[in-house]
Structure formats: structure tokens, C-alpha cells
C-alpha positions as CSV (number, residue, x, y, z in Angstrom):
1,X,1.0,107.1,3.1
2,X,4.0,108.7,1.3
3,X,7.8,108.1,2.4
4,X,9.3,111.7,2.4
5,X,12.8,112.1,3.3
6,X,13.9,115.4,5.5
7,X,15.3,118.3,3.4
8,X,18.3,118.8,5.7
9,X,19.2,115.1,5.1
10,X,19.1,115.6,1.5
11,X,21.1,118.7,1.8
12,X,23.8,116.8,3.7
13,X,24.0,114.2,1.2
14,X,24.5,116.8,-1.5
15,X,27.7,117.9,0.3
16,X,29.0,114.5,0.6
17,X,28.3,112.8,-2.5
18,X,29.2,113.9,-6.0
19,X,26.5,116.1,-7.8
20,X,25.1,113.5,-10.4
21,X,24.9,110.6,-7.8
22,X,21.6,111.8,-6.2
23,X,19.9,112.8,-9.0
24,X,20.3,109.6,-11.1
25,X,21.0,107.0,-8.8
26,X,19.5,105.2,-5.6
27,X,21.5,103.8,-2.9
28,X,21.1,100.1,-2.7
29,X,23.4,99.1,0.3
30,X,26.2,100.1,2.4
31,X,28.7,97.7,3.5
32,X,31.6,98.4,6.1
33,X,34.6,96.1,6.4
34,X,37.9,96.1,8.3
35,X,41.0,94.9,6.7
36,X,42.2,92.0,9.1
37,X,45.9,92.8,8.8
38,X,46.1,96.5,8.6
39,X,42.8,97.4,10.4
40,X,41.9,99.9,7.6
41,X,38.1,100.5,7.3
42,X,36.5,100.6,3.9
43,X,32.8,101.8,3.2
44,X,31.5,100.5,-0.1
45,X,28.2,102.3,-1.2
46,X,26.5,100.3,-3.8
47,X,24.2,102.4,-6.2
48,X,21.9,101.5,-9.0
49,X,20.9,103.8,-12.0
50,X,17.2,105.0,-11.6
51,X,14.8,103.7,-14.3
52,X,14.6,107.3,-16.0
53,X,16.2,107.6,-19.4
54,X,19.1,109.8,-20.1
55,X,18.5,113.0,-22.5
56,X,18.0,111.8,-26.0
57,X,19.8,113.6,-29.0
58,X,17.6,115.9,-31.2
59,X,17.8,113.1,-34.1
60,X,16.1,110.6,-31.9
61,X,13.5,112.4,-30.3
62,X,10.1,110.9,-30.4
63,X,11.8,107.5,-30.5
64,X,11.2,104.8,-27.6
65,X,13.9,104.6,-25.3
66,X,13.9,101.1,-23.3
67,X,16.2,99.9,-20.4
68,X,17.9,96.7,-21.3
69,X,19.3,95.7,-18.1
70,X,22.6,96.8,-16.5
71,X,26.2,97.4,-17.4
72,X,29.0,95.8,-15.4
73,X,29.4,97.4,-12.0
74,X,32.0,100.2,-11.9
75,X,34.0,100.6,-8.7
76,X,35.5,104.1,-8.2
77,X,37.1,105.6,-5.2
78,X,35.7,108.8,-3.6
79,X,36.8,111.1,-0.7
80,X,37.4,109.1,2.6
81,X,34.4,109.4,5.0
82,X,35.4,109.4,8.8
83,X,38.8,107.9,8.2
84,X,37.8,105.2,6.1
85,X,38.3,104.4,2.5
86,X,35.2,105.0,0.4
87,X,34.3,103.3,-2.9
88,X,31.2,103.8,-5.0
89,X,30.1,100.7,-6.7
90,X,27.9,102.1,-9.6
91,X,25.6,100.0,-11.7
92,X,24.6,101.9,-14.9
93,X,21.7,101.1,-17.0
94,X,21.9,100.1,-20.7
95,X,19.5,102.1,-23.0
96,X,18.4,101.4,-26.1
97,X,16.8,103.8,-28.6
98,X,13.9,102.2,-30.9
99,X,15.7,101.1,-34.2
100,X,18.7,103.2,-33.6
101,X,21.2,101.8,-31.3
102,X,22.2,102.6,-27.7
103,X,22.2,105.5,-25.3
104,X,24.6,106.1,-22.4
105,X,24.1,108.5,-19.6
106,X,27.4,110.8,-19.1
107,X,28.1,111.1,-15.2
108,X,30.4,113.9,-14.2
109,X,31.7,111.8,-11.4
110,X,32.9,108.7,-13.4
111,X,35.9,109.8,-15.4
112,X,36.0,108.7,-19.1
113,X,39.7,107.9,-19.0
114,X,39.1,104.5,-16.9
115,X,40.6,106.2,-13.9
116,X,39.3,104.4,-10.6
117,X,38.8,107.6,-8.8
118,X,35.9,110.1,-8.8
119,X,36.7,113.1,-10.9
120,X,36.4,115.6,-7.9
121,X,38.8,113.2,-5.8
122,X,41.3,113.1,-8.7
123,X,41.4,116.7,-9.0
124,X,41.7,117.3,-5.2
125,X,44.9,114.9,-5.2
126,X,46.3,116.4,-8.4
127,X,46.1,119.9,-6.7
128,X,47.5,118.6,-3.5
129,X,50.4,117.0,-5.4
130,X,51.2,120.0,-7.2
131,X,51.1,122.2,-4.4
132,X,53.2,119.9,-2.2
133,X,56.0,119.8,-5.0
134,X,56.1,123.4,-5.8
135,X,56.2,124.2,-2.2
136,X,53.4,126.9,-2.5
137,X,50.1,126.7,-0.7
138,X,46.6,127.0,-1.9
139,X,43.7,128.3,0.0
140,X,43.2,124.7,1.6
141,X,46.7,124.7,3.1
142,X,46.5,128.1,4.9
143,X,47.7,127.7,8.4
144,X,45.9,129.4,11.2
145,X,47.2,130.3,14.8
146,X,44.1,129.1,16.9
147,X,44.7,131.3,19.7
148,X,44.9,134.5,17.5
149,X,42.8,133.6,14.4
150,X,45.8,135.1,12.5
151,X,47.6,133.6,9.5
152,X,50.9,132.0,10.1
153,X,53.5,133.0,7.5
154,X,56.6,130.3,6.9
């Protein structure tokens, strides 16, 4: 008997998580904690790289690519979920190309700069800060009158 996942559930996860996550990782655990003093809730989602090698460069095509364990866990903060901080604990695999060195999977949601935020969350915060300091609003900050459905101008 095969274990199939409801397509509507997958569609929901695609809206919540970064694009590359569901394609290349499996969720291995979810932990919810509450800070004893501040009562802030935190959700930690543990992810493990699937055992499927990344795209091999042209010059190494035809060579064997082998998984050689995992790199250190990277922890990045993502958008909050239900008023809880959300951290992704990502375990990526180390890949070795036969007689040629190593291979690394490039992930769109983990910044190369070492920033501890997902790239989408960092871009969101940067835009929010830019619009807050300049005084202009973006499409995310348009105010609506709930009774009439009309835009409120300041």
C-alpha cells in the first residue's frame, strides 16, 4: 500500500514554505517551545536533505556522485507562523564527485551571505523598513475602510 499525500495539503505547504524546501528536503521533526519569561512561542522545523544529488556541472557529467554524510545544521529564521517565531533547522548533504571534489546544492531560501534569515523573509523586512522610513506605502500597506471597501487616503 502506498502512502499518498493529499494534493491540497501539498498546495498549502507550498504557500507556507520556501520554494526549494519541499522539492529537496523532508520534514524530520517539528518542535514547539515557549520561553519561560517572555512567553514567546517558537516553532522549530527540522529538515533533512533528500538523498537525490544536485545538478552536476557539464564537465563532470557521467561521473558518480555520492552522498558523504551531512554538513553542520544551519538555522535560519522564516516568517512567523500563528504568532510564533519560526526557525528552519536545515541539514544539507555533502556530495562528492568521483575523482573531482565536492558538489554543493544551491538553495534559494538560504542566503550565501551568512544571514540568519530566509531570503524571502529578509527581503520582506527590508521592504517594510524602507517604506516605514520613507513614509510611502506599498501594496501591502494599503488601508481599507472595512465598511465601504474603499481605500483610505491619509
